[in-house]
C-alpha positions in Angstrom: 3.6 4.7 -7.2 1.3 3.9 -4.2 4.0 2.8 -1.8 5.9 6.1 -2.6 3.0 8.1 -1.9 2.3 6.3 1.5 5.8 6.5 2.5 6.2 10.3 1.8 2.8 11.1 3.4 3.8 9.0 6.4 7.2 10.8 6.8 5.9 14.3 6.5 2.5 13.8 8.3 1.7 10.9 10.0 1.3 7.0 9.9 -2.6 7.0 9.8 -2.6 9.6 7.0 -0.3 7.6 5.1 -2.5 4.5 5.5 -5.6 6.4 4.3 -3.7 8.0 1.3 -2.5 4.5 0.1 -6.1 3.1 0.4 -7.2 6.3 -1.7 -4.7 6.1 -4.1 -5.4 2.3 -4.3 -8.8 2.9 -5.2 -8.3 5.7 -7.6 -5.3 3.9 -9.7 -6.7 0.6 -9.5 -10.4 2.1 -10.2 -9.3 4.4 -13.0 -7.1 1.6 -14.7 -9.8 -0.5 -14.9 -12.5 2.1 -16.2 -10.1 3.6 -18.8 -8.1 0.9 -20.0 -10.7 -1.7 -21.1 -9.1 -2.1 -24.6 -6.3 -4.1 -22.9 -8.7 -6.1 -20.4 -12.1 -6.0 -19.1 -14.3 -7.9 -17.1 -16.9 -10.2 -18.5 -20.0 -12.0 -16.8 -19.9 -9.8 -13.6 -21.7 -6.8 -12.2 -20.0 -3.6 -13.2 -20.2 0.1 -12.9 -19.0 1.4 -16.1 -15.9 -1.0 -16.8 -15.1 -1.5 -13.0 -16.2 -5.0 -11.7 -17.8 -4.2 -8.3 -16.3 -7.3 -6.6 -12.7 -6.5 -7.2 -12.5 -2.8 -5.7 -12.3 -4.0 -2.1 -9.6 -6.6 -2.8 -7.7 -3.8 -4.8 -7.6 -1.6 -2.0 -6.7 -4.5 0.4 -3.8 -5.1 -1.9 -2.5 -1.7 -1.8 -2.8 -1.4 1.9 -1.3 -5.0 2.5 1.6 -4.2 0.0 2.4 -0.7 2.0 2.1 -2.6 5.4 4.4 -5.3 4.4 7.0 -2.8 2.8 7.2 -0.9 6.2 7.6 -3.6 8.3 10.1 -5.8 6.2 12.0 -2.9 4.3 15.3 -3.6 6.5 14.7 -7.5 6.6 16.5 -10.2 4.9 15.9 -10.9 1.4 14.0 -14.3 2.6 11.7 -12.4 4.7 10.7 -10.1 1.7 10.1 -13.0 -0.2 8.1 -14.7 2.3 6.2 -11.3 2.8 5.6 -10.9 -1.1 4.0 -14.3 -1.1 1.6 -13.4 1.9 0.3 -10.3 0.1 0.0 -12.2 -3.1 -2.3 -15.1 -1.1 -4.1 -12.2 0.5 -4.9 -10.6 -2.6 -6.3 -13.7 -4.6 -8.3 -14.7 -1.3 -9.9 -11.7 -1.2 -10.8 -11.7 -4.8 -12.4 -15.2 -4.6 -14.1 -14.1 -1.3 -15.5 -10.9 -2.8 -16.7 -12.7 -6.1 -18.6 -15.1 -4.2 -20.0 -12.5 -1.8 -21.1 -9.6 -4.3 -21.9 -11.9 -7.6 -23.6 -15.0 -5.6 -24.8 -13.8 -2.6 -25.8 -10.2 -2.7 -26.5 -9.6 -6.3 
């Protein structure tokens, strides 16, 4: 859904607005999912606002933006390039999640 929003905004308006809307959509979709789907999964032993773990907000936005960037750059590529791109997005997300956990939970708060 996030990629669909970005691609359509990009095609109709501009590339920069597409990236902005992907970031905003990522923030809203992941944030609202964490807030209202706490009966499926919820953060424990971390700082939260409502049901949203503070440390994970930025990595989730970066996940949306990096997946969108990778999609735009690899949509006409070979399958091996797409698999490598998917792996890079995954590693970027996991690295960001770990980095922001330590930054927010252990250093800032």
